[in-house]
C-alpha positions in Angstrom: 155.0 -38.0 25.3 158.7 -38.8 25.7 160.1 -40.6 28.7 160.7 -38.2 31.6 164.2 -37.1 32.3 163.6 -37.3 36.1 161.0 -39.3 37.9 160.1 -39.1 41.6 158.1 -42.1 42.8 156.4 -42.1 46.2 159.3 -40.3 47.8 159.3 -39.7 51.6 161.9 -37.7 53.5 161.4 -37.9 57.3 163.8 -36.3 59.8 164.1 -37.9 63.3 163.2 -35.8 66.2 164.8 -36.5 69.6 163.8 -35.3 73.1 166.1 -35.9 76.1 168.3 -38.1 73.8 165.4 -40.4 72.9 163.4 -40.7 69.7 160.3 -38.5 69.8 158.8 -38.8 66.3 159.6 -37.7 62.8 159.3 -34.4 60.9 157.5 -35.6 57.7 159.1 -33.0 55.4 158.1 -34.9 52.2 155.4 -37.5 52.4 154.7 -39.8 49.4 155.3 -37.4 46.5 155.4 -38.5 42.9 156.0 -36.4 39.8 157.9 -36.3 36.5 160.1 -33.7 34.8 160.8 -33.8 31.1 163.8 -32.6 29.0 163.7 -29.0 28.2 160.8 -28.1 30.5 160.5 -26.1 33.7 158.4 -27.5 36.5 157.5 -24.9 39.1 157.2 -26.1 42.7 155.3 -23.7 45.0 154.0 -23.6 48.5 154.4 -21.9 51.9 157.6 -21.8 53.8 158.1 -25.2 55.4 156.0 -27.1 52.9 158.9 -29.4 51.9 159.6 -28.0 48.4 163.3 -27.5 49.0 163.7 -30.8 50.7 162.0 -32.5 47.7 164.3 -30.6 45.3 167.4 -31.6 47.2 166.2 -35.3 47.2 165.8 -35.1 43.4 169.6 -34.7 43.0 170.6 -36.8 45.9 171.7 -34.0 48.2 169.2 -35.5 50.6 168.9 -39.2 51.1 165.3 -40.3 50.8 163.6 -42.2 53.6 161.5 -44.2 51.1 160.6 -44.1 47.4 162.5 -43.9 44.2 164.4 -41.3 42.2 165.0 -42.2 38.5 167.2 -39.9 36.5 167.7 -40.4 32.7 166.5 -44.0 33.0 168.7 -44.9 35.9 167.6 -45.6 39.5 169.9 -43.3 41.5 168.0 -43.7 44.9 170.7 -45.9 46.5 173.7 -45.3 44.3 177.0 -44.7 46.1 178.9 -41.4 45.7 181.3 -43.2 43.4 178.5 -44.4 41.2 176.9 -41.0 41.3 180.0 -39.0 40.3 179.6 -39.6 36.5 176.0 -38.5 36.8 176.7 -35.4 38.9 177.6 -33.4 35.8 174.1 -33.8 34.5 172.4 -32.7 37.7 173.3 -29.2 39.1 171.8 -26.7 41.5 171.5 -22.9 41.7 171.3 -21.9 45.4 168.9 -19.4 47.0 171.5 -17.1 48.6 174.0 -15.7 46.1 176.1 -14.5 49.0 176.7 -17.6 51.1 176.8 -20.0 48.1 180.1 -18.6 46.7 183.4 -19.2 48.5 184.8 -15.7 49.4 188.4 -17.0 49.2 188.1 -18.1 45.6 188.1 -16.0 42.5 185.3 -16.1 40.0 187.5 -18.1 37.6 188.2 -20.7 40.3 184.5 -20.9 41.3 183.2 -21.5 37.8 186.0 -23.9 36.9 185.7 -26.0 40.0 183.3 -28.5 38.4 186.0 -29.1 35.7 188.5 -30.0 38.4 186.2 -32.4 40.1 185.3 -34.1 36.8 189.0 -33.9 35.6 188.1 -32.1 32.4 190.2 -29.9 30.2 193.7 -28.5 30.6 194.2 -25.4 32.7 194.3 -23.2 29.6 191.2 -24.8 28.3 189.4 -24.3 31.6 190.1 -20.5 31.5 188.7 -20.2 28.0 185.6 -22.2 29.0 185.1 -20.0 32.0 185.3 -16.9 29.9 182.7 -18.4 27.5 180.3 -19.1 30.4 180.7 -15.6 31.8 179.8 -14.1 28.5 176.9 -16.5 28.2 175.6 -15.4 31.6 176.1 -11.7 31.0 179.4 -11.1 32.8 182.5 -9.4 31.5 185.4 -12.0 31.2 187.8 -9.4 32.6 186.2 -10.1 36.0 187.7 -13.6 36.0 190.2 -12.7 38.7 187.9 -10.8 41.0 186.4 -12.2 44.3 182.7 -12.5 45.1 182.6 -9.5 47.5 183.4 -7.3 44.5 180.0 -8.1 42.9 176.4 -7.2 43.4 173.7 -9.7 44.4 172.6 -10.1 40.8 176.1 -10.6 39.5 176.8 -13.1 42.1 173.7 -15.1 41.1 175.0 -15.0 37.5 178.2 -16.5 38.7 176.3 -19.2 40.4 174.4 -19.9 37.2 177.6 -20.0 35.2 178.9 -22.6 37.7 175.8 -24.7 37.3 176.0 -24.6 33.5 179.7 -25.4 33.4 179.3 -29.2 32.7 176.4 -28.8 30.3 173.8 -30.4 32.6 170.5 -31.9 31.5 168.8 -30.8 34.7 169.2 -27.8 37.1 167.5 -27.4 40.5 166.7 -23.7 40.9 166.1 -23.4 44.7 164.4 -19.9 45.0 167.2 -18.4 42.9 165.7 -14.9 42.8 164.1 -14.5 46.2 167.1 -12.7 47.7 167.4 -10.2 44.8 165.9 -6.8 44.1 162.8 -6.9 41.9 164.5 -5.3 38.9 167.4 -7.8 39.2 164.9 -10.7 39.6 163.5 -10.1 36.1 167.0 -10.0 34.6 168.0 -13.4 36.2 164.6 -15.0 35.2 165.0 -13.8 31.6 168.6 -15.1 31.7 167.4 -18.6 32.9 164.8 -18.7 30.1 167.3 -17.7 27.4 169.8 -20.3 28.6 167.1 -23.0 28.5 166.2 -22.0 25.0 169.9 -22.3 23.9 170.9 -25.4 25.8 167.6 -27.4 26.3 168.3 -27.8 30.0 165.3 -28.8 32.3 164.6 -26.9 35.5 162.8 -27.6 38.7 162.0 -24.0 39.8 161.3 -23.7 43.5 159.6 -20.6 44.7 156.8 -19.1 46.9 156.2 -16.4 44.3 153.4 -17.5 42.1 153.9 -14.7 39.6 157.5 -15.7 39.1 156.6 -19.4 38.8 153.9 -18.6 36.2 156.4 -16.7 34.1 159.0 -19.4 34.3 157.1 -22.7 34.3 155.4 -24.9 31.9 153.8 -27.0 34.6 153.3 -26.2 38.3 153.3 -28.5 41.3 151.7 -27.2 44.6 152.9 -28.6 47.9 151.3 -28.3 51.4 152.8 -29.8 54.6 155.0 -32.2 52.7 152.3 -33.4 50.3 151.7 -32.7 46.7 148.1 -31.4 46.4 147.9 -30.2 42.8 149.8 -30.6 39.6 148.9 -29.2 36.2 149.9 -26.9 33.3 150.3 -23.3 34.4 147.1 -22.2 32.6 145.1 -24.9 34.3 146.4 -24.0 37.7 145.6 -20.3 37.2 142.2 -20.7 35.5 140.8 -24.0 36.8 142.6 -24.7 40.1 141.1 -27.7 41.7 142.3 -27.6 45.3 141.2 -25.0 48.0 144.9 -24.5 49.0 145.9 -23.5 45.4 142.9 -21.2 45.2 143.9 -19.5 48.5 147.5 -19.0 47.2 146.2 -17.5 43.9 143.8 -15.2 45.8 146.7 -14.0 48.0 148.6 -12.6 45.0 148.8 -8.8 45.3 147.0 -6.9 42.5 147.5 -3.3 41.6 144.2 -1.4 42.0 143.2 2.3 42.5 140.2 1.0 44.5 141.2 0.2 48.1 138.4 -2.4 48.4 139.9 -4.3 45.5 143.3 -4.7 47.2 141.8 -6.8 50.1 142.4 -10.5 49.7 141.1 -13.4 51.6 143.9 -15.3 53.5 144.3 -18.8 54.7 143.0 -19.1 58.2 144.8 -20.7 61.1 148.4 -21.8 61.5 150.3 -24.4 59.6 150.0 -27.7 61.5 153.2 -29.4 62.8 154.8 -31.8 60.3 155.7 -34.0 63.3 151.9 -34.6 63.9 150.1 -33.8 60.6 146.2 -33.8 60.6 144.3 -36.9 59.8 142.5 -37.2 56.5 143.2 -34.3 54.2 146.2 -32.5 55.6 144.6 -29.1 54.6 141.3 -29.7 56.3 142.2 -27.7 59.5 142.5 -24.5 57.4 140.1 -25.3 54.5 136.8 -23.3 54.5 135.1 -26.1 52.6 136.1 -29.1 54.9 133.5 -31.7 55.8 133.6 -34.9 57.9 134.9 -36.9 54.9 137.9 -34.5 54.7 138.7 -35.1 58.4 138.5 -38.9 58.1 139.6 -39.9 54.6 142.9 -39.2 52.9 142.2 -37.8 49.4 144.2 -39.6 46.6 146.0 -37.7 43.9 144.0 -38.4 40.8 143.7 -37.1 37.3 140.6 -34.9 36.9 141.4 -33.7 33.4 144.2 -34.6 30.9 147.4 -33.7 32.7 145.6 -32.1 35.7 146.0 -33.9 39.1 144.5 -32.9 42.4 144.4 -34.4 45.9 140.9 -33.1 46.9 137.7 -35.1 47.3 135.8 -32.4 45.5 138.3 -31.4 42.9 136.0 -31.8 39.9 133.5 -29.3 41.4 136.3 -26.7 41.9 137.8 -27.1 38.5 134.7 -26.1 36.6 
């Protein structure tokens, strides 16, 4: 396999917690996560709200400074680069934000919003920028005549298309998609997802697609990473995840997916018991053991290591091989 476009190595992101003005611990939002993303692929990152997936994604493109670990992009270690050193690389790393309403400046026209990356990178003449913006709008399914309109004149789906056009402006190699369809209607979600897939086929861009919707992630992704309480607990091809999941948390997420049925009994799903533990004081041993129906004494005492149980299939569970059968 080719060298990865982006590598995350043992990354930690801890946020200090203060009480009465004094240090009172750390929120361990991301705790020792390692993974790779390859050119032209989509890696889905899933988990409950608060599991650290967005924090990890923002660390990938240096919107969050990491507490420890390493971020390698296109062969360069960007972990501790200054903003001046990062500027030339910013054009290759872009982001599509979750909220299409707050992510667009209401005082700027669509043309100004989409052309803003050109101004930062000092690319093109003013006339060339206008032509490039029109090309991007057509590419993203927007009418170029809207170039002088403001964000409030568009629907949620159209606003997200504007955000996508902005992210594509500099022909990036990698785009972080931070729950880009969660704020949209279901019918609009499918349009945006299909647009992202079409653009990937045309441009070869790689995505990290963050979502809590497993159906969306399955449709979008080649591989899926499952996070729980700041930890990566399973990583595999999407078919392996859905057919041979090897971690009880992944199984619980899959079992919770709503299914259409005319039999009321078939619509009942088991749920994960208990509350999500505090990331300030995570459980000892396996972080999932407090909610796992299969937990034993070993799970409470010993931290399971992420290991390869089948080609390309990694799991952080002591009994992963038994579950994957």
